[in-house]
C-alpha positions in Angstrom: -26.5 129.3 50.7 -25.0 131.5 53.6 -28.4 132.0 55.1 -29.3 128.3 55.2 -28.8 126.8 58.5 -25.8 124.2 58.8 -25.0 121.6 61.2 -22.5 119.0 61.4 -23.4 115.5 61.6 -21.5 115.2 64.9 -24.1 117.4 66.6 -26.6 115.0 65.3 -24.8 112.4 67.1 -25.1 114.3 70.5 -28.7 115.3 69.8 -29.5 111.6 68.8 -27.9 110.2 72.2 -30.0 112.6 74.3 -33.3 111.8 72.3 -32.5 107.7 72.7 -32.0 107.9 76.3 -35.5 109.5 76.9 -36.6 106.2 75.0 -34.5 103.7 76.5 -32.9 103.5 79.8 -30.5 100.9 79.2 -27.5 103.0 77.2 -24.5 104.4 78.7 -22.1 106.8 76.6 -18.6 106.3 76.9 -15.8 108.9 76.0 -12.1 109.4 75.5 -11.7 112.8 77.0 -13.3 114.6 74.0 -16.9 115.2 75.2 -16.9 118.7 73.8 -15.9 117.7 70.3 -17.8 114.5 69.9 -21.0 116.6 71.2 -21.4 113.6 73.9 -21.3 116.6 76.4 -25.0 117.2 75.4 -25.8 113.7 76.7 -23.4 114.0 79.6 -25.5 117.5 80.5 -28.6 115.4 80.8 -27.6 112.1 81.9 -24.3 112.6 83.8 -24.7 109.3 85.8 -24.8 107.7 82.3 -21.6 109.3 80.9 -18.2 107.8 81.4 -15.1 109.4 80.5 -12.3 106.9 79.7 -9.6 109.5 79.3 -7.2 109.5 76.7 -7.3 105.9 76.2 -9.3 104.7 73.2 -8.1 101.0 73.5 -9.2 100.7 76.9 -12.3 102.5 76.3 -13.3 99.8 73.7 -12.4 97.0 76.3 -14.8 98.7 78.5 -17.3 99.1 76.3 -17.2 95.2 75.6 -17.6 94.3 79.1 -20.6 96.6 79.5 -22.4 95.2 76.6 -22.2 91.6 78.3 -24.4 93.1 81.1 -27.4 93.8 78.6 -26.6 97.4 78.6 -25.9 99.0 75.3 -22.9 101.3 75.3 -22.0 103.9 72.8 -18.3 104.5 72.4 -17.2 107.8 71.2 -14.1 109.2 70.0 -12.4 110.5 66.6 -12.4 108.3 63.8 -8.8 108.1 63.5 -8.8 106.7 67.1 -11.8 104.6 67.2 -11.0 102.8 64.4 -7.3 103.6 63.8 -5.8 103.3 67.3 -8.4 100.8 68.8 -8.5 98.6 65.7 -7.5 95.3 67.4 -9.8 95.9 70.5 -12.7 96.7 68.2 -11.7 93.5 66.1 -11.0 91.2 69.2 -13.0 92.6 72.2 -16.0 93.8 70.0 -16.2 92.2 66.4 -15.1 88.6 67.4 -17.9 88.0 70.3 -20.1 90.0 68.1 -20.9 92.2 71.1 -23.6 94.9 71.1 -21.3 97.9 71.1 -22.2 101.1 69.2 -19.3 103.1 67.9 -19.5 106.8 67.4 -16.5 107.8 65.1 -16.4 111.8 64.9 -14.3 114.2 63.0 -13.7 111.8 60.1 -12.5 112.5 56.3 -10.2 115.3 54.8 -12.8 117.7 56.3 -11.3 117.6 59.9 -9.3 120.7 58.3 -6.4 122.2 60.3 -6.2 119.3 62.4 -4.3 118.0 59.6 -3.2 114.4 58.2 -2.8 112.7 61.8 -6.5 113.4 62.6 -7.9 113.1 58.9 -9.1 109.6 58.8 -9.5 108.4 55.5 -9.1 104.6 56.0 -11.8 103.9 58.9 -14.6 102.7 56.5 -11.8 100.2 55.2 -10.7 99.1 58.4 -14.5 98.5 59.6 -15.7 96.9 56.4 -13.1 93.8 57.1 -14.6 93.1 60.5 -17.2 90.3 60.4 -20.7 91.2 61.5 -20.1 95.2 61.6 -22.8 97.4 60.5 -21.3 100.8 59.1 -23.5 104.0 58.8 -22.4 107.3 57.3 -25.1 109.6 57.3 -25.2 112.7 55.0 -26.6 115.4 57.4 -27.6 116.3 60.8 -31.3 114.7 60.4 -29.7 111.2 59.2 -27.0 111.3 62.1 -30.0 111.5 64.8 -31.7 108.7 63.0 -28.8 106.8 62.7 -28.2 106.7 66.7 -31.3 105.1 66.9 -31.2 102.8 64.0 -28.1 101.3 65.3 -29.5 100.7 68.8 -32.1 98.4 67.4 -29.3 96.5 65.7 -28.1 93.3 67.8 -24.6 93.5 67.3 -21.7 96.1 66.7 -22.1 99.2 64.7 -19.7 101.9 63.4 -21.2 105.2 62.9 -19.0 107.8 61.0 -19.9 111.6 61.9 -18.0 114.9 60.5 -17.0 118.0 61.8 -18.0 120.2 59.0 -21.4 122.0 59.3 -23.4 121.5 56.2 -27.0 122.0 55.1 -29.9 119.5 55.9 -30.6 117.5 52.7 -33.0 115.2 54.2 -36.3 116.0 56.5 -36.9 115.3 59.9 -40.0 112.8 59.2 -38.0 111.1 56.4 -37.8 107.5 56.7 -34.3 105.8 57.8 -33.7 102.5 57.0 -30.2 100.6 57.6 -28.9 98.9 54.4 -31.3 100.8 51.8 -30.2 103.7 50.0 -32.2 106.3 48.3 -32.7 108.1 45.1 -32.2 111.6 45.5 -32.5 112.7 41.8 -33.4 110.6 38.7 -31.2 110.5 35.8 -30.4 108.2 33.0 -26.9 109.1 31.7 -24.7 108.1 34.8 -25.4 107.3 38.7 -23.5 109.2 41.0 -23.3 106.7 44.3 -22.6 109.2 47.4 -22.1 109.0 51.1 -21.8 111.2 54.0 -21.3 115.0 53.5 -20.2 114.6 49.8 -23.8 113.8 49.0 -24.5 117.5 49.3 -21.6 118.0 46.6 -22.7 115.3 44.5 -26.2 117.2 44.1 -24.4 120.3 43.4 -22.3 118.6 40.5 -25.8 117.0 39.1 -27.2 120.3 38.9 -24.0 121.9 37.0 -24.3 118.5 34.7 -27.7 118.9 33.9 -27.0 122.4 32.4 -24.6 120.2 30.0 -27.2 118.0 28.8 -26.0 115.1 31.1 -28.7 113.6 33.3 -27.2 112.3 36.5 -29.0 110.1 38.9 -27.8 110.6 42.6 -28.1 108.0 45.3 -27.4 108.7 48.9 -25.7 105.5 50.4 -25.8 106.1 54.4 -25.1 102.5 54.9 -22.2 101.1 53.5 -22.4 97.6 55.0 -24.7 96.1 54.3 -24.7 97.7 51.2 -27.9 98.0 49.0 -26.9 95.6 46.3 -30.4 95.8 44.8 -30.4 99.4 44.2 -26.6 99.7 43.1 -27.4 96.8 40.7 -30.9 98.6 39.6 -29.0 101.9 38.7 -26.0 100.1 36.9 -28.7 98.5 34.6 -30.4 102.0 34.3 -27.7 104.2 33.4 -24.8 102.1 32.4 -22.1 104.0 34.4 -21.4 104.3 38.2 -19.4 106.9 39.9 -18.8 106.8 43.5 -18.2 109.6 45.6 -16.9 109.8 49.5 -14.7 111.5 51.9 -12.4 108.6 52.3 -9.6 106.6 50.3 -10.5 105.1 47.2 -8.8 101.8 48.4 -11.7 99.8 50.6 -14.3 102.4 50.8 -17.7 102.9 49.3 -16.3 102.8 45.9 -14.6 99.2 46.7 -18.0 98.0 47.9 -19.8 99.1 44.8 -17.1 97.4 42.6 -17.2 94.3 44.7 -20.9 94.3 44.1 -21.4 94.9 40.8 -18.2 93.0 39.5 -20.1 89.6 40.6 -23.1 90.3 38.6 -23.6 93.6 36.8 -20.1 94.5 35.2 -20.1 98.5 34.3 -17.7 101.1 34.1 -17.1 102.2 37.4 -15.3 105.9 38.4 -14.2 106.4 42.3 -14.0 109.7 43.4 -12.3 110.3 46.8 -8.9 110.7 48.3 -6.6 108.9 45.9 -3.8 107.1 48.0 -2.4 110.1 49.6 -2.4 111.5 53.3 -4.3 115.0 53.8 -2.7 118.0 55.2 -3.7 121.1 57.3 -6.0 123.6 56.1 -9.4 125.1 56.2 -12.0 122.3 55.5 -13.7 123.8 52.6 -10.5 124.5 50.8 -9.5 121.2 51.4 -12.4 119.6 50.0 -11.9 121.9 46.9 -8.2 121.0 46.6 -8.8 117.3 46.5 -11.7 117.6 44.0 -14.7 116.7 46.4 -16.6 119.7 46.0 -19.6 120.3 43.3 -17.0 121.7 40.8 -14.5 118.9 41.3 -17.3 116.0 41.0 -18.9 117.8 38.2 -15.6 117.8 36.2 -14.8 114.2 36.9 -17.9 113.0 36.0 -18.2 114.9 32.8 -14.9 113.2 31.5 -16.1 109.8 32.6 -19.4 110.3 30.6 -18.1 111.8 27.3 
C-alpha cells in the first residue's frame, strides 16, 4: 500500500474548482483565511480576481455568499467543516437554505481524521446539521476523483449544496472516467450475507473489511454512498431485500448521519436489522489520524470485527 499514490479529498476540491472555472466564468470562491488548508489556494493562484478571502469570519462569509448568489454568480464558500456547518449554521440555514440560494459549501477537515487538531476541530456532527436544512444537498466523496466530480456536480444543482472533504490522504477507489451521479450510490462489491453501506474515506476501510470477511466465509456487499441527501433509497431497499442485514459505516456521529438516513429509509418500508458504525456519542481527541481511526474502530479491522459479530 505504501507505493500507492494517496490524495486527500480536499485536494480534489481545489483541483475541481480550477477545472470548473475553465468551463464556467460565473463562479467565485470564498475562503475564511484557510486557502492553504482547504486547497482553494490552487484556485486563487489561477484566478486571483475570483477568489475572496473573508478573513476568520465564517458567518460573514456565508452572508456574503448568499448576497453574491442573488446576482447569478455561483459562490463556493470554503472552510473547515466545524466552522462551515457548526459556527455558521444559523447563516447557512437562514441566509442560504431558507431562500434556497445557489450557494455551494466546501467543508474540509471533516471527521475524526483531522487528527492532531483535536476534538474542537473534528466535526462529527455536520452531516446531521445539514440534513435538517430543507432543500440542502449533501455530498461526501470517497476519494480524490469523486471530489473533483462533486465540485462540478454541485454546480449543476439549482440550490444549496454541502460538500464534505477530508484532510487525510487516501488511495483512489474510483477511476477518473467513472460516472458520478448525485443521489445515486454504487455497488463496489457484490455479496449475499450482509450489505456494508459506507461513505467518505471509510469506503476504503469497508472494502478492506469485506476482504477479511470473505476469508471467514461471509460475503459482504459493499456500497459507496457519496450522496447522503438525497439518499439512494431505491438501492438501499434493494440491498436490504437481497442480504437481509445492513451495516452503515461513516466518519461521523452515528446520530443523524448516514446511518440515521438509512434507518429512516428502511423503517418506512423494508425494516431489517441495521448496525451503525461511526462515532458513538463521544468527542474526538488529539492524535495521528490513522491511529484515531483505529482507536475508534473505523479501520478495516474494526469494521470487520463489528460486522462479523453482527452477522453471526
